[in-house]
N, C-alpha and C positions, 0 to 999 in steps of 0.2 A: 054557407061558410064551412070550411073544414078546419081541423086543428092546425094543419100546416099553414093555411091561409091566415088564420088568426095569429099564429106565432110570427109570421112575416110582418103583419101590420104592427104588432107589438114591438118587434125589433126596429122596424123602420121609423117608428115614432120618435125614438131617442136619437135618431140621426138628424132630425129636423131642427133647424136653428130657430125658426119662428112658426111653430104649429098654429094653424088657424082653427076655427070652430069645426070645420069638417074633419080635419085631422084628429081633433080631440074626440069627436063623435065616433069615428071609426076605431080609435084606440079603446074607448070605453066599451064599444060593442064587441071588439075582439077579446078584451079581458073578461067581460061577462060571459062570453061563449066559453073561453078557456076554463073559467071557474066552474061553470055548469058541467062541462065535459070531463075535466080532469080532477076536480076537487083539490087542486094544488093550492095550498094556503099562501104560497109566495105571490100568486096572481091576485089574491084577495088583498094582500098587503100593498102591492103595486097600485091597485085601484084606490085603496084607502089613502095612500100617500098622495096620489094625484088630487083627490078631493081635499086633502089637508092643505096642500100648497095653494089651492084655489079658495081656501077658507070656507069650503062647504063641509063644515065639521060634522054635521049630522050624518052625512053620507060617509065620511071618513070613519066615524064611530061604527056604523053598520058593518063595514067591511073588516075593520080591525077586530070587532067582536067575533065575526065569522071566522077569521083566521086564528084567533085565540082559542077557539074551540078545538083546533087542531094542534094546540100547544106551540104555535109559532112564536118564537121569542121576540121577534121584531114587532109583531102585533101587540104582544104583552107590554113592551116598553112604550109603544105609541098610545096605548090605552092609558098608561100612567100619565103621559103628557096631556092627553085630553082632559082627564079629571083634575090634574094638578093646576092647569091654567084655566079650567072652566070653559073650554073651547065651545061647548054646546050651550053655554049660558049659566052653568052651575058648577062651582068648584066642589069637589068631594075628595078631601085629603085622605080619608080612610081608604077609598078605592085606589087613589093614586099610590099610597104607600103599599097597598096590597100588590099592585101590579109591578111597581118598581122593585120591591123587595123580592118578589118571585123571580124576576129576571136577574137580579143581583145574585141570588143563590145559584143561578145557572152560569154565573161568571160574566154577565154582561156588564161592561165597563161604564157605559152611559147610565144604566140603571143605578149603578153603585154611587156615582156622584149625585144623582138626584135623591137617593136615600140620604146621602150626607146632607144635602140641602134641607131636607125635611127635619133632620136633627138640629141643624143650625137655626132654623126658623121656628121650631116647635110646632110644626104642622102635623097634626094627629098624634105624633109622639111627643114626649116631654123634651123640651129644649136641652141639648147636650152638646156644647161647643167642643168638648174634648173628643166626643164620638165623631163629630164632623171632621175635626182636624185629623184624627186617626185614619179615617177612610180616605181622605184626600192624600195624605202622606203615603198610604199603601198603594194608591193608584199611580203615583208619579213614576216609579220605576217600570210600571207596566205600559206606560204610554210615551216615555221620553224618547224612545227610538222609533216612533210611529212611522210607518211607511205609506199608509194609505190616507187620502184626504178626509175620509169619513171617520178616521180614528179620532177619539175625543181629546187630542192633545191640547187644543186651545182651551177647551172647557176645564180640563184639569189644571193646566198651567195658570190660567187666570185666577182660579180659586186658590192655588198654592201661593201665587204672587201676593194676593191680599193677605194671606196668613203671614207671609214673610214681611210685608210692610207693617202689619200690626206688631210684629216682633222687633221692628226697627231695622230690619235687614233690607234696606231699600235697594241696594245694588243688586242683590239676588232677585228681588222682586222685579226690577226693571229688566233683568236678563230673561226672566220667565215671560214677561209681557212681550218683549221684542221677539222672542221665538214664537210665541202664540200668534202675534200679529202677522208675521211672515207666513206661517202655516195657514192661517185663516184667510189671508188675502188670496192665496192660491186655491183654496177650497171654493171661495166665492167666485173666483174667475171661472172655475169649471161649472159651478152650479150656484147661481145667485139666489139662495133661499133667504127669505125675509128674516128668519130667526138668526141666521149667521150674521146678517147685517146689523141686527140689534146687538149681538155680542161684540162686534167690532166697534160700534158706537160707544158702548159702555167701557170697553177696554181703552179706547183713545182718551176718554175722560179720566180714567184711573191713571194712565201713563202721565198725563200732564198735571196730575196732583203731585207727582213725584219728581218730575223733570221739567225744566223750562222748555217751552216750545222753541224750536230752531227752524226758522223759515228756510234756511239753506239746505235742510235735509227733508223737505216736505214731499209727501206723496199724496195720492188720491184720497186716502182715508183721513188725512189731516184736515180735510174739508169739514169733517164732523166737528172739529175744534174751532177752526177759523170762522166758519159760516154760522156759528152759534150766535153771532152778533153781525150787524151790518158790515159787510166786507166785500172785496172783489179780488179774485185770484185768476191769474193767467197761467196757461200751460200749453204745451205743444203736443200734437199728434200728427205724425207723418209730415213734420216741418210746418204745419199750419197752426197758427195761434188761435186758442179758444179761451173764452172768459166765462167764469161762473161767479155769480154775485148773489149775496143775501141782501134783500131789500125789505125794509120795515114798512108795513102798510097797516095802519090802524092797530098798532101794537103787535102785529103778527109778522113773522119773517117768511117771505116767499123767496124762491130761488129762481133766478134767471140764468139760463145756460145758453149762451149765444143768443138766438132769437126765440127760444122756447122758455115757458114758465112752468114751475112746479110748486105745488102748495106748500111743501115742507122739504127739509133736507132728506127725510126718509123717502119721500115721494121721488126726489131727484135720484137717489141711489138705486131705487127699484126700477125706474123707468127711463132714465136718460140714456141716449144712444149716440154713438159715433160711427158713421159710415155703416149703418145697418146692424150694429152689434151693441148690446148693452155696454155702458161705459165700464162697468165692473169687469167685464170680460176683456176689456182693453187695458187692464191694469198695468201689465208689463210694457205696454207700448206708449205710455204717457210720460212726458219728461219736461224739464225746465219749468217746474212750478215756481211761481213768484206771487207774493202777496202784493197786490197793486194798491189796495187801500184797506184800512181796518180801523174801526172805531171801538 
């Protein structure tokens, strides 16, 4: 393999809609070669990110630590996440704060709201809600005109929305939630990362704490709300009717989508497909949602 060949494999991998095991093997082999030959920390982060999404967190940690030795800011933030959530089996808030704060001092916006979270929760540092609010308020003008889907607009807007709802400013909170929801739906459509789906699920719950659910304006992500109990929803894709249903079995809700079954609503959102594409990637193509039954 040459550097040119490895770069071609690396670029082509991201054009694949459904990479198989052989594609992933070649991708890993190409990145390992590029890391060895170039010592470019961005390749280390790329490989760490692939392992992170596959939930192979020990391998993700290995490559993030390797990249952090080159002072790669993305690796520093990712190490904060690994220790904050205990991805390798052990939470370490001291390490998480160290990495997040180090990145925050370099101007990284994601690291900044994670530092804020640590002040809110009292993780490693003393709980300080004023410090939390201050950091989030400072971040708002920096992200409100975000242009790129990886910009942390939803993360900052949802935090600020909760602050506004706690202040009794519910209309402002809902406006922030609505903007965050729209932005996040497009991010997920382009890259259905499990962490973003969790943010969407929590946001939907927050929205319907403040606003009654309106079936007439329903979209895909309202299934998080409706299918939290036994219910059936119909919608159309390319004029064809599809049904998704939450069915209670021995106290647990399973999801039926047409003729396929999923263990949970999270499983459905991560795996369900329409015409060979993940349903989240079809977000803009789904229409005529209708609640057919709901208990």
